[in-house]
All heavy atoms as an XYZ file, in Angstrom:
967
protein
N       1.783     62.998      2.684
C       0.946     62.404      3.691
C       1.527     62.616      5.092
O       0.806     62.960      6.012
C       0.796     60.915      3.361
C      -0.070     60.170      4.319
S      -1.756     60.734      4.185
C      -2.534     59.718      5.341
N       2.847     62.375      5.211
C       3.483     62.574      6.519
C       3.465     64.031      6.945
O       3.365     64.340      8.139
C       4.914     62.050      6.483
C       5.063     60.530      6.435
C       6.530     60.162      6.318
C       4.463     59.886      7.659
N       3.553     64.934      5.965
C       3.511     66.360      6.290
C       2.168     66.744      6.901
O       2.102     67.488      7.881
C       3.763     67.198      5.033
C       5.156     67.006      4.467
O       6.037     66.577      5.242
O       5.355     67.281      3.269
N       1.093     66.233      6.346
C      -0.249     66.527      6.854
C      -0.408     65.956      8.255
O      -0.944     66.609      9.160
C      -1.320     65.957      5.893
C      -2.714     66.113      6.477
C      -1.226     66.624      4.535
N       0.080     64.742      8.462
C      -0.003     64.114      9.770
C       0.786     64.913     10.814
O       0.318     65.105     11.939
C       0.517     62.673      9.700
C       0.455     61.866     10.997
C      -0.987     61.746     11.485
C       1.064     60.507     10.800
N       1.948     65.416     10.427
C       2.763     66.211     11.350
C       2.055     67.506     11.730
O       2.072     67.927     12.894
C       4.114     66.508     10.721
N       1.396     68.141     10.748
C       0.676     69.390     11.035
C      -0.505     69.114     11.966
O      -0.764     69.872     12.906
C       0.210     70.049      9.712
C      -0.748     71.188      9.984
C       1.405     70.519      8.914
N      -1.231     68.027     11.738
C      -2.369     67.684     12.594
C      -1.893     67.391     14.017
O      -2.486     67.865     14.991
C      -3.140     66.480     12.003
C      -4.171     65.949     12.989
C      -3.802     66.867     10.692
N      -0.801     66.629     14.160
C      -0.273     66.337     15.497
C       0.200     67.605     16.198
O       0.018     67.772     17.406
C       0.853     65.317     15.396
C       0.418     63.878     15.100
C       1.643     62.990     14.915
C      -0.454     63.352     16.219
N       0.822     68.517     15.462
C       1.267     69.784     16.057
C       0.078     70.600     16.540
O       0.113     71.212     17.611
C       2.097     70.574     15.054
N      -1.012     70.616     15.750
C      -2.216     71.352     16.151
C      -2.825     70.745     17.409
O      -3.236     71.466     18.327
C      -3.231     71.359     15.006
N      -2.886     69.429     17.478
C      -3.418     68.761     18.670
C      -2.553     69.072     19.883
O      -3.056     69.338     20.983
C      -3.529     67.236     18.429
C      -3.851     66.493     19.714
C      -4.587     66.946     17.373
N      -1.240     69.069     19.707
C      -0.333     69.389     20.810
C      -0.546     70.810     21.300
O      -0.524     71.074     22.510
C       1.104     69.178     20.372
N      -0.773     71.749     20.379
C      -1.028     73.140     20.783
C      -2.324     73.260     21.575
O      -2.395     73.990     22.568
C      -1.073     74.039     19.541
S       0.535     74.308     18.800
N      -3.358     72.561     21.140
C      -4.640     72.596     21.860
C      -4.473     72.009     23.257
O      -4.961     72.575     24.251
C      -5.727     71.842     21.062
C      -6.987     71.646     21.889
C      -6.053     72.599     19.785
N      -3.783     70.881     23.376
C      -3.571     70.265     24.688
C      -2.735     71.168     25.596
O      -2.993     71.268     26.794
C      -2.915     68.897     24.526
C      -3.794     67.801     23.899
C      -2.975     66.534     23.693
C      -5.008     67.530     24.760
N      -1.729     71.831     25.030
C      -0.908     72.749     25.829
C      -1.742     73.921     26.317
O      -1.604     74.363     27.461
C       0.279     73.242     25.003
N      -2.639     74.441     25.478
C      -3.497     75.551     25.884
C      -4.438     75.129     27.007
O      -4.666     75.885     27.956
C      -4.278     76.075     24.680
N      -4.993     73.932     26.901
C      -5.869     73.431     27.962
C      -5.115     73.246     29.272
O      -5.617     73.592     30.345
C      -6.515     72.111     27.534
C      -7.581     72.208     26.431
C      -8.025     70.819     26.008
C      -8.762     73.037     26.905
N      -3.902     72.701     29.197
C      -3.099     72.522     30.413
C      -2.739     73.858     31.029
O      -2.753     74.014     32.257
C      -1.846     71.722     30.087
N      -2.438     74.840     30.206
C      -2.100     76.174     30.713
C      -3.311     76.808     31.376
O      -3.190     77.453     32.407
C      -1.584     77.047     29.572
C      -1.106     78.437     29.932
C       0.070     78.329     30.920
C      -0.660     79.192     28.703
N      -4.477     76.618     30.805
C      -5.699     77.189     31.371
C      -5.994     76.589     32.740
O      -6.443     77.259     33.649
C      -6.871     76.951     30.434
C      -8.118     77.681     30.874
C      -9.260     77.454     29.943
N      -8.983     78.045     28.647
C      -9.790     77.945     27.604
N     -10.908     77.283     27.711
N      -9.480     78.498     26.462
N      -5.700     75.280     32.901
C      -5.951     74.625     34.185
C      -5.009     75.107     35.270
O      -5.362     75.141     36.441
C      -5.812     73.118     34.044
C      -6.954     72.490     33.328
C      -6.802     71.000     33.275
N      -7.858     70.406     32.485
C      -7.881     69.156     32.118
N      -6.899     68.343     32.460
N      -8.871     68.700     31.400
N      -3.767     75.450     34.900
C      -2.790     75.876     35.900
C      -2.774     77.382     36.109
O      -2.120     77.863     37.009
C      -1.376     75.419     35.499
O      -1.029     75.996     34.237
C      -1.283     73.920     35.429
N      -3.485     78.136     35.288
C      -3.500     79.598     35.424
C      -4.250     79.976     36.689
O      -5.205     79.309     37.089
C      -4.158     80.231     34.210
N      -3.843     81.077     37.355
C      -4.550     81.517     38.572
C      -5.986     81.920     38.236
O      -6.250     82.515     37.207
C      -3.727     82.705     39.064
C      -2.892     83.129     37.908
C      -2.730     81.954     37.014
N      -6.924     81.593     39.160
C      -8.338     81.854     38.915
C      -8.791     83.194     39.484
O      -9.792     83.725     39.084
C      -9.167     80.723     39.506
C      -8.941     79.434     38.746
C      -9.955     78.384     39.139
N      -9.863     77.245     38.254
C      -9.043     76.218     38.424
N      -8.232     76.203     39.451
N      -9.029     75.213     37.580
N      -8.043     83.725     40.444
C      -8.419     85.017     41.010
C      -7.163     85.824     41.259
O      -6.053     85.312     41.227
C      -9.203     84.827     42.312
O      -8.354     84.284     43.307
N      -7.345     87.103     41.534
C      -6.195     87.978     41.742
C      -5.395     87.562     42.959
O      -4.193     87.762     43.017
C      -6.668     89.427     41.888
N      -6.041     86.961     43.953
C      -5.355     86.534     45.169
C      -4.403     85.374     44.941
O      -3.508     85.138     45.719
N      -4.626     84.619     43.873
C      -3.785     83.458     43.610
C      -2.699     83.756     42.582
O      -1.981     82.875     42.165
C      -4.657     82.298     43.093
C      -5.657     81.803     44.087
C      -6.534     80.717     43.488
O      -6.174     80.168     42.437
O      -7.577     80.428     44.074
N      -2.576     84.988     42.111
C      -1.642     85.333     41.043
C      -0.212     85.499     41.524
O       0.161     85.083     42.622
N       0.564     86.154     40.692
C       1.981     86.350     40.967
C       2.185     87.208     42.210
O       3.158     87.037     42.938
C       2.661     87.013     39.738
C       4.117     87.339     40.026
C       2.544     86.110     38.531
N       1.249     88.113     42.466
C       1.385     89.009     43.615
C       1.160     88.302     44.944
O       1.500     88.828     45.992
C       0.413     90.177     43.496
C       0.751     91.075     42.305
O       1.944     91.113     41.925
O      -0.161     91.722     41.768
N       0.593     87.121     44.921
C       0.340     86.382     46.159
C       1.626     85.689     46.588
O       2.027     84.693     46.013
C      -0.768     85.366     45.946
N       2.290     86.235     47.586
C       3.548     85.688     48.090
C       3.304     84.960     49.408
O       2.346     85.255     50.122
C       4.563     86.814     48.313
C       5.001     87.547     47.052
C       5.899     88.716     47.432
C       5.722     86.622     46.103
N       4.151     84.013     49.717
C       3.997     83.345     51.018
C       4.085     84.366     52.149
O       4.739     85.396     52.033
C       5.189     82.394     51.064
C       5.637     82.249     49.660
C       5.259     83.511     48.954
N       3.394     84.054     53.219
C       3.390     84.966     54.360
C       4.760     85.078     55.004
O       5.098     86.087     55.595
C       2.367     84.489     55.393
C       0.942     84.565     54.909
C      -0.036     84.066     55.957
O       0.363     83.896     57.122
O      -1.198     83.847     55.594
N       5.578     84.056     54.884
C       6.868     84.032     55.564
C       8.019     84.364     54.606
O       9.038     83.696     54.594
C       7.085     82.665     56.192
C       8.221     82.671     57.204
O       8.613     83.766     57.646
O       8.724     81.593     57.517
N       7.856     85.404     53.793
C       8.905     85.784     52.851
C      10.177     86.173     53.597
O      11.285     85.826     53.181
C       8.425     86.937     51.935
C       9.564     87.468     51.085
C       7.293     86.467     51.052
N      10.038     86.856     54.702
C      11.214     87.261     55.490
C      11.991     86.029     55.958
O      13.216     85.987     55.872
C      10.785     88.120     56.673
C      11.929     88.601     57.517
N      12.842     89.524     57.067
C      12.320     88.250     58.771
C      13.752     89.729     58.009
N      13.457     88.978     59.048
N      11.269     85.015     56.434
C      11.925     83.781     56.869
C      12.623     83.077     55.719
O      13.728     82.548     55.872
N      11.999     83.063     54.544
C      12.621     82.451     53.372
C      13.890     83.197     52.973
O      14.896     82.587     52.603
C      11.634     82.410     52.210
C      10.452     81.455     52.367
C       9.474     81.628     51.220
C      10.941     80.021     52.443
N      13.840     84.507     53.036
C      15.031     85.309     52.692
C      16.163     85.043     53.676
O      17.330     84.970     53.280
C      14.673     86.790     52.662
C      13.865     87.156     51.462
C      13.605     88.624     51.368
N      12.824     88.898     50.170
C      12.269     90.055     49.905
N      12.402     91.068     50.749
N      11.571     90.214     48.809
N      15.841     84.900     54.944
C      16.872     84.591     55.935
C      17.490     83.228     55.660
O      18.705     83.047     55.777
C      16.284     84.628     57.345
C      16.008     86.021     57.855
C      15.419     86.006     59.253
O      14.784     85.034     59.666
N      15.626     87.090     59.987
N      16.665     82.261     55.289
C      17.171     80.922     55.003
C      18.080     80.929     53.771
O      19.135     80.297     53.763
C      16.007     79.960     54.778
C      16.434     78.524     54.645
C      15.256     77.572     54.584
O      14.147     77.952     55.007
O      15.459     76.453     54.102
N      17.704     81.677     52.738
C      18.547     81.791     51.542
C      19.872     82.457     51.892
O      20.934     82.025     51.444
C      17.805     82.562     50.429
C      18.749     82.941     49.300
C      16.652     81.732     49.897
N      19.837     83.494     52.710
C      21.065     84.166     53.121
C      21.974     83.222     53.910
O      23.194     83.222     53.726
C      20.744     85.415     53.949
N      21.390     82.404     54.778
C      22.185     81.444     55.549
C      22.804     80.396     54.633
O      23.963     80.009     54.812
C      21.304     80.770     56.607
N      22.052     79.942     53.635
C      22.599     78.968     52.688
C      23.733     79.568     51.864
O      24.738     78.901     51.596
C      21.492     78.447     51.764
C      20.471     77.531     52.418
C      19.320     77.253     51.464
C      21.121     76.242     52.874
N      23.603     80.827     51.477
C      24.676     81.495     50.734
C      25.926     81.628     51.600
O      27.040     81.423     51.123
C      24.226     82.884     50.259
C      23.317     82.839     49.067
C      22.961     84.259     48.622
C      22.079     84.260     47.408
N      21.738     85.630     46.975
N      25.757     81.979     52.866
C      26.905     82.106     53.768
C      27.581     80.761     53.978
O      28.813     80.665     54.017
C      26.455     82.700     55.106
N      26.787     79.711     54.103
C      27.343     78.364     54.277
C      28.074     77.915     53.016
O      29.109     77.255     53.089
C      26.205     77.397     54.590
C      26.659     75.993     54.889
C      25.485     75.096     55.236
O      24.585     75.553     55.957
O      25.474     73.952     54.763
N      27.577     78.300     51.868
C      28.175     77.916     50.592
C      29.511     78.612     50.347
O      30.335     78.129     49.574
C      27.202     78.224     49.450
C      27.629     77.637     48.141
O      28.242     76.587     48.100
N      27.293     78.314     47.068
N      29.754     79.724     51.008
C      31.009     80.464     50.803
C      32.221     79.634     51.220
O      33.316     79.820     50.684
C      30.973     81.780     51.579
N      32.055     78.714     52.160
C      33.160     77.871     52.617
C      33.373     76.643     51.741
O      34.306     75.879     51.968
C      32.922     77.420     54.064
C      32.978     78.587     55.044
O      33.621     79.600     54.721
O      32.380     78.483     56.116
N      32.509     76.447     50.760
C      32.625     75.265     49.895
C      33.843     75.400     48.991
O      34.143     76.472     48.475
C      31.365     75.110     49.051
N      34.547     74.308     48.801
C      35.700     74.288     47.905
C      35.181     74.153     46.480
O      35.012     73.063     45.965
C      36.642     73.139     48.267
C      37.246     73.197     49.664
C      38.028     71.934     49.962
C      38.123     74.422     49.817
N      34.908     75.300     45.842
C      34.282     75.256     44.532
C      35.076     75.946     43.436
O      34.654     75.976     42.293
C      32.871     75.824     44.598
C      32.795     77.229     45.096
C      31.353     77.604     45.380
N      31.238     79.034     45.551
C      30.555     79.809     44.757
N      29.904     79.309     43.748
N      30.495     81.096     44.976
N      36.223     76.499     43.773
C      37.096     77.098     42.767
C      38.189     76.082     42.441
O      39.081     75.839     43.255
C      37.706     78.411     43.279
C      36.666     79.446     43.563
N      36.185     80.281     42.592
C      35.997     79.756     44.692
C      35.277     81.082     43.108
N      35.140     80.772     44.399
N      38.090     75.468     41.273
C      38.989     74.377     40.895
C      39.693     74.714     39.590
O      39.104     75.315     38.701
C      38.208     73.080     40.702
C      37.291     72.655     41.829
C      36.405     71.524     41.381
C      38.106     72.243     43.020
N      40.948     74.278     39.486
C      41.679     74.430     38.237
C      42.805     73.404     38.193
O      43.464     73.150     39.204
C      42.258     75.839     38.117
O      43.020     75.942     36.939
N      43.023     72.830     37.008
C      44.104     71.868     36.799
C      44.997     72.398     35.690
O      44.516     72.823     34.644
C      43.557     70.483     36.393
C      44.697     69.522     36.075
C      42.685     69.922     37.479
N      46.293     72.378     35.944
C      47.280     72.733     34.928
C      48.131     71.498     34.689
O      48.733     70.966     35.624
C      48.166     73.929     35.382
C      49.263     74.204     34.371
C      47.312     75.158     35.614
N      48.175     71.027     33.454
C      48.973     69.852     33.088
C      50.191     70.337     32.317
O      50.101     71.275     31.528
C      48.140     68.889     32.252
C      46.935     68.343     33.022
C      46.117     67.406     32.174
N      46.902     66.269     31.734
C      46.987     65.099     32.358
N      46.290     64.919     33.452
N      47.731     64.127     31.903
N      51.329     69.654     32.532
C      52.561     70.095     31.888
C      53.591     68.977     31.905
O      53.414     67.952     32.548
C      53.113     71.336     32.592
C      53.321     71.168     34.079
C      54.570     70.821     34.586
C      52.275     71.351     34.985
C      54.765     70.657     35.952
C      52.461     71.191     36.337
C      53.710     70.845     36.818
O      53.905     70.678     38.165
N      54.674     69.195     31.161
C      55.823     68.295     31.169
C      56.852     68.879     32.129
O      57.397     69.959     31.881
C      56.431     68.161     29.769
C      55.498     67.450     28.804
O      54.771     66.552     29.259
O      55.499     67.798     27.614
N      57.100     68.192     33.238
C      58.040     68.697     34.240
C      59.491     68.553     33.774
O      60.342     69.337     34.158
C      57.841     67.971     35.564
N      59.759     67.562     32.945
C      61.118     67.300     32.469
C      61.104     67.232     30.950
O      60.133     66.773     30.340
C      61.652     65.985     33.059
C      61.575     65.943     34.552
C      60.609     65.183     35.193
C      62.457     66.673     35.333
C      60.527     65.150     36.572
C      62.385     66.647     36.708
C      61.418     65.884     37.345
N      62.181     67.639     30.335
C      62.266     67.668     28.883
C      62.214     66.300     28.236
O      61.765     66.156     27.100
N      62.665     65.260     28.941
C      62.713     63.928     28.337
C      61.436     63.117     28.571
O      61.344     61.975     28.161
C      63.924     63.155     28.863
C      63.851     62.890     30.359
O      63.132     63.626     31.053
O      64.529     61.963     30.832
N      60.423     63.703     29.237
C      59.161     63.012     29.501
C      58.045     63.845     28.882
O      57.879     65.009     29.214
C      58.918     62.843     31.017
C      57.573     62.193     31.274
C      60.039     62.048     31.645
N      57.280     63.246     27.987
C      56.187     63.961     27.330
C      54.834     63.495     27.824
O      54.720     62.695     28.751
N      53.787     63.990     27.199
C      52.430     63.564     27.511
C      51.731     64.380     28.575
O      50.627     64.031     28.978
N      52.353     65.427     29.056
C      51.740     66.276     30.098
C      51.243     65.438     31.269
O      50.095     65.549     31.705
C      50.603     67.123     29.543
C      51.028     68.109     28.510
N      51.878     69.145     28.785
C      50.725     68.208     27.196
C      52.086     69.849     27.696
N      51.397     69.293     26.708
N      52.112     64.572     31.798
C      51.733     63.696     32.910
C      51.837     64.384     34.267
O      51.249     63.919     35.240
C      52.596     62.434     32.891
C      52.436     61.555     31.646
C      53.412     60.388     31.706
C      51.018     61.075     31.500
N      52.576     65.465     34.358
C      52.653     66.223     35.613
C      51.473     67.198     35.654
O      51.002     67.664     34.622
C      53.965     66.995     35.687
O      55.055     66.109     35.680
N      51.012     67.496     36.884
C      49.871     68.390     37.005
C      49.866     69.107     38.347
O      50.453     68.647     39.313
C      48.546     67.643     36.822
C      48.409     66.394     37.642
C      48.706     65.130     37.248
C      47.976     66.292     39.010
N      48.472     64.246     38.271
C      48.015     64.927     39.366
C      47.550     67.203     39.967
C      47.650     64.475     40.628
C      47.190     66.759     41.220
C      47.233     65.401     41.542
N      49.194     70.261     38.367
C      48.932     71.009     39.596
C      47.442     71.288     39.657
O      46.849     71.754     38.684
C      49.709     72.331     39.614
O      51.083     72.090     39.698
N      46.842     70.996     40.808
C      45.405     71.155     41.018
C      45.182     72.130     42.171
O      45.658     71.910     43.283
C      44.773     69.799     41.357
C      43.348     69.806     41.909
C      42.358     70.285     40.859
C      42.970     68.421     42.414
N      44.467     73.217     41.897
C      44.086     74.173     42.944
C      42.630     73.913     43.317
O      41.769     73.827     42.443
C      44.257     75.602     42.454
N      42.359     73.777     44.628
C      41.008     73.563     45.157
C      40.816     74.591     46.266
O      41.421     74.478     47.334
C      40.836     72.128     45.711
C      39.412     71.907     46.182
C      41.233     71.095     44.678
N      39.965     75.608     46.002
C      39.864     76.753     46.905
C      38.405     77.151     47.139
O      37.528     76.859     46.329
C      40.619     77.944     46.313
C      42.088     77.673     45.955
C      42.606     78.706     44.993
C      42.902     77.636     47.215
N      38.168     77.862     48.258
C      36.837     78.403     48.527
C      36.763     79.844     48.033
O      37.688     80.347     47.403
C      36.478     78.278     50.015
C      37.351     79.127     50.928
O      38.162     79.933     50.432
O      37.213     78.984     52.161
N      35.651     80.533     48.330
C      35.461     81.898     47.840
C      36.491     82.876     48.386
O      36.814     83.870     47.736
C      34.056     82.402     48.202
C      32.967     81.762     47.358
O      33.299     81.161     46.310
O      31.791     81.856     47.743
N      37.017     82.631     49.582
C      38.004     83.527     50.193
C      39.429     83.185     49.769
O      40.372     83.843     50.187
C      37.887     83.482     51.710
N      39.609     82.147     48.962
C      40.943     81.776     48.514
C      41.673     80.881     49.480
O      42.900     80.806     49.460
N      40.949     80.171     50.328
C      41.551     79.231     51.266
C      41.364     77.822     50.720
O      40.278     77.462     50.269
C      40.905     79.334     52.647
C      40.960     80.702     53.242
N      42.145     81.327     53.544
C      39.978     81.571     53.560
C      41.883     82.528     54.045
N      40.572     82.704     54.054
N      42.431     77.033     50.764
C      42.337     75.665     50.272
C      43.707     75.046     50.130
O      44.581     75.238     50.977
N      43.911     74.330     49.026
C      45.144     73.578     48.839
C      45.493     73.526     47.359
O      44.617     73.608     46.498
C      44.996     72.150     49.424
C      43.973     71.346     48.654
C      46.308     71.430     49.481
N      46.797     73.421     47.093
C      47.288     73.128     45.751
C      48.004     71.793     45.832
O      48.918     71.612     46.642
C      48.256     74.210     45.220
C      48.885     73.770     43.915
C      47.531     75.510     45.018
N      47.554     70.838     45.018
C      48.183     69.525     44.934
C      48.976     69.475     43.640
O      48.479     69.873     42.596
C      47.127     68.423     44.938
C      46.188     68.402     46.134
C      45.076     67.390     45.908
C      46.956     68.075     47.391
N      50.208     68.986     43.720
C      51.066     68.891     42.540
C      51.653     67.499     42.464
O      52.126     66.961     43.469
C      52.198     69.936     42.601
O      51.614     71.239     42.606
C      53.127     69.810     41.414
N      51.632     66.933     41.271
C      52.227     65.634     41.025
C      53.245     65.792     39.895
O      52.884     66.197     38.795
C      51.154     64.615     40.648
O      51.745     63.351     40.442
N      54.503     65.482     40.208
C      55.592     65.584     39.234
C      55.944     64.173     38.778
O      56.334     63.328     39.592
C      56.847     66.247     39.858
C      56.490     67.598     40.490
C      57.951     66.371     38.841
C      56.095     68.661     39.507
N      55.807     63.923     37.496
C      56.083     62.593     36.934
C      57.374     62.623     36.131
O      57.537     63.443     35.233
C      54.926     62.129     36.043
C      53.708     61.798     36.819
N      53.379     60.511     37.159
C      52.747     62.582     37.364
C      52.267     60.519     37.859
N      51.864     61.761     37.993
N      58.276     61.718     36.477
C      59.510     61.529     35.732
C      59.525     60.140     35.125
O      58.558     59.381     35.212
N      60.644     59.776     34.521
C      60.730     58.444     33.894
C      60.703     57.313     34.928
O      60.107     56.274     34.702
C      62.011     58.343     33.070
C      61.927     59.118     31.783
C      62.892     58.527     30.767
N      62.792     59.210     29.512
C      61.924     58.899     28.557
N      61.082     57.922     28.751
N      61.895     59.568     27.436
N      61.352     57.521     36.067
C      61.480     56.424     37.031
C      60.692     56.637     38.319
O      60.598     55.718     39.130
C      62.957     56.207     37.368
O      63.483     57.381     37.968
N      60.129     57.813     38.530
C      59.391     58.055     39.769
C      58.390     59.186     39.595
O      58.469     59.956     38.636
C      60.343     58.382     40.915
C      61.094     59.682     40.730
C      62.062     59.966     41.875
O      62.191     59.129     42.785
O      62.671     61.029     41.852
N      57.492     59.267     40.550
C      56.513     60.354     40.610
C      56.457     60.845     42.047
O      56.521     60.051     42.987
C      55.151     59.880     40.142
N      56.368     62.147     42.206
C      56.280     62.739     43.542
C      55.046     63.625     43.605
O      54.699     64.283     42.639
C      57.531     63.563     43.845
C      58.762     62.700     43.931
C      59.964     63.536     44.262
N      61.132     62.667     44.289
C      61.932     62.566     45.316
N      61.716     63.269     46.403
N      62.967     61.758     45.270
N      54.436     63.652     44.776
C      53.233     64.446     44.969
C      53.442     65.396     46.139
O      53.993     65.005     47.171
C      52.019     63.530     45.242
O      51.891     62.614     44.156
C      50.739     64.331     45.361
N      52.995     66.629     45.957
C      53.159     67.668     46.968
C      51.810     68.326     47.244
O      50.977     68.440     46.358
C      54.132     68.748     46.485
C      55.485     68.223     46.093
C      55.757     67.852     44.773
C      56.488     68.085     47.033
C      56.992     67.365     44.411
C      57.736     67.598     46.680
C      57.978     67.237     45.366
O      59.208     66.749     45.012
N      51.622     68.783     48.478
C      50.431     69.541     48.862
C      50.893     70.811     49.571
O      51.748     70.762     50.453
C      49.538     68.722     49.782
N      50.337     71.943     49.143
C      50.675     73.220     49.763
C      49.394     73.923     50.161
O      48.442     74.014     49.383
C      51.479     74.080     48.787
C      52.825     73.473     48.429
C      53.580     74.326     47.441
C      54.899     73.650     47.057
N      55.599     74.399     46.013
N      49.368     74.423     51.392
C      48.204     75.119     51.924
C      48.135     76.530     51.348
O      49.133     77.238     51.285
C      48.299     75.167     53.449
O      47.183     75.841     53.977
N      46.934     76.934     50.959
C      46.707     78.265     50.397
C      45.787     79.036     51.334
O      44.776     78.513     51.798
C      46.062     78.179     48.992
C      46.900     77.303     48.076
C      45.868     79.567     48.386
C      48.303     77.793     47.842
N      46.155     80.280     51.619
C      45.353     81.143     52.463
C      45.255     82.516     51.807
O      46.275     83.135     51.497
C      45.995     81.265     53.843
O      45.227     82.091     54.673
N      44.041     82.976     51.583
C      43.788     84.271     50.929
C      44.506     84.370     49.584
O      45.175     85.353     49.284
C      44.185     85.441     51.828
O      43.428     85.417     53.009
N      44.412     83.326     48.799
C      44.947     83.242     47.441
C      46.466     83.256     47.375
O      47.040     83.454     46.309
C      44.384     84.350     46.551
C      42.898     84.361     46.500
C      42.073     85.221     47.163
C      42.046     83.470     45.776
N      40.752     84.914     46.900
C      40.706     83.843     46.041
C      42.274     82.391     44.934
C      39.630     83.185     45.491
C      41.188     81.728     44.382
C      39.878     82.136     44.658
N      47.155     83.070     48.498
C      48.618     83.041     48.476
C      49.129     81.917     49.375
O      48.381     81.330     50.142
C      49.197     84.388     48.917
O      48.828     84.669     50.243
N      50.415     81.655     49.267
C      51.017     80.543     49.996
C      52.296     81.016     50.678
O      53.037     81.829     50.125
C      51.329     79.410     49.006
S      52.004     77.930     49.764
N      52.564     80.488     51.879
C      53.799     80.819     52.585
C      55.003     80.143     51.934
O      56.112     80.646     52.014
C      53.690     80.408     54.056
C      52.691     81.222     54.840
C      52.615     80.781     56.300
O      53.418     79.922     56.724
O      51.749     81.298     57.014
N      54.782     79.000     51.300
C      55.865     78.289     50.631
C      56.033     78.811     49.213
O      55.131     79.424     48.647
C      55.553     76.786     50.578
C      55.409     76.154     51.946
C      54.841     74.754     51.851
O      53.861     74.538     51.165
N      55.468     73.822     52.552
N      57.192     78.539     48.650
C      57.461     78.920     47.265
C      56.553     78.109     46.334
O      56.466     76.884     46.469
C      58.920     78.639     46.920
C      59.279     78.890     45.484
C      59.875     80.254     45.269
O      60.391     80.852     46.208
N      59.806     80.740     44.062
N      55.883     78.775     45.415
C      55.022     78.095     44.449
C      55.723     78.017     43.096
O      56.425     78.945     42.703
C      53.702     78.852     44.270
C      52.760     78.903     45.462
C      51.590     79.830     45.175
C      52.251     77.517     45.801
N      55.503     76.924     42.402
C      56.026     76.801     41.042
C      55.166     77.658     40.121
O      54.030     78.022     40.468
C      55.991     75.341     40.591
O      54.658     74.937     40.375
N      55.662     77.988     38.937
C      54.838     78.752     37.997
C      53.531     78.040     37.659
O      52.491     78.686     37.497
C      55.725     78.874     36.753
C      57.122     78.724     37.251
C      57.026     77.796     38.428
N      53.555     76.718     37.569
C      52.345     75.960     37.272
C      51.347     76.022     38.420
O      50.132     76.102     38.192
C      52.698     74.498     36.954
C      53.504     74.313     35.689
C      55.006     74.553     35.878
O      55.458     74.697     37.034
O      55.714     74.592     34.863
N      51.838     75.986     39.659
C      50.948     76.111     40.820
C      50.323     77.500     40.861
O      49.128     77.643     41.130
C      51.720     75.828     42.100
C      52.139     74.379     42.247
C      53.124     74.143     43.375
O      53.913     75.063     43.702
O      53.109     73.018     43.908
N      51.108     78.531     40.583
C      50.581     79.891     40.535
C      49.522     80.024     39.443
O      48.478     80.667     39.626
C      51.703     80.894     40.319
C      52.620     81.053     41.512
C      53.791     81.985     41.250
O      53.930     82.484     40.110
O      54.571     82.202     42.194
N      49.779     79.391     38.292
C      48.818     79.430     37.194
C      47.519     78.733     37.596
O      46.417     79.229     37.287
C      49.419     78.749     35.967
C      48.526     78.775     34.748
C      49.157     78.083     33.546
O      50.331     77.715     33.585
O      48.420     77.922     32.552
N      47.606     77.619     38.280
C      46.404     76.893     38.730
C      45.592     77.765     39.684
O      44.353     77.824     39.581
C      46.774     75.580     39.385
N      46.249     78.476     40.586
C      45.550     79.362     41.525
C      44.873     80.505     40.772
O      43.718     80.837     41.046
C      46.518     79.886     42.604
C      46.953     78.733     43.515
C      45.865     81.001     43.421
C      48.081     79.095     44.455
N      45.572     81.101     39.828
C      45.002     82.207     39.072
C      43.792     81.763     38.240
O      42.796     82.467     38.165
C      46.056     82.858     38.169
C      47.051     83.700     38.948
C      46.385     84.755     39.831
O      45.498     85.491     39.329
O      46.738     84.844     41.016
N      43.879     80.577     37.624
C      42.735     80.078     36.856
C      41.563     79.762     37.779
O      40.404     79.968     37.392
C      43.127     78.821     36.069
C      43.943     79.112     34.862
N      43.450     79.713     33.733
C      45.250     78.877     34.600
C      44.400     79.828     32.825
N      45.516     79.340     33.335
N      41.827     79.256     38.983
C      40.753     78.961     39.927
C      40.102     80.257     40.419
O      38.909     80.280     40.699
C      41.288     78.159     41.106
N      40.874     81.304     40.507
C      40.380     82.590     41.002
C      39.482     83.272     39.993
O      38.548     83.990     40.344
C      41.559     83.488     41.338
C      41.192     84.743     42.056
C      42.429     85.519     42.436
N      42.110     86.508     43.422
C      42.979     87.206     44.084
N      44.277     86.999     43.883
N      42.617     88.088     44.973
N      39.722     83.030     38.722
C      38.964     83.711     37.660
C      37.537     83.243     37.579
O      37.118     82.252     38.006
C      39.637     83.484     36.319
């Protein structure tokens, strides 16, 4: 009984979907896919400007967790790379020990740093770059 009801409901759904599609379908050639807005050039310029603006967004992120000291477990230390498309940004590192925690920030320019980077910081940058 339930099988028959399911088939009937599916058939009704198909009919309703066909009717909805018919209502939204273009009625003439002028209203079809070939009908583009008159200001396509302006829209393309706006998209290009948005893409250029987005290039400066800090969207390349990576976190590397690790044990900084042999006597402390749980991967409580971490390095976080936050960079834009050109590789400009920052690497934040937090080193956790038994009695203290220290946090460092290093500026990154063109995917490299003037200061010495730890292997974990380098790994975070490489993962963010990929």
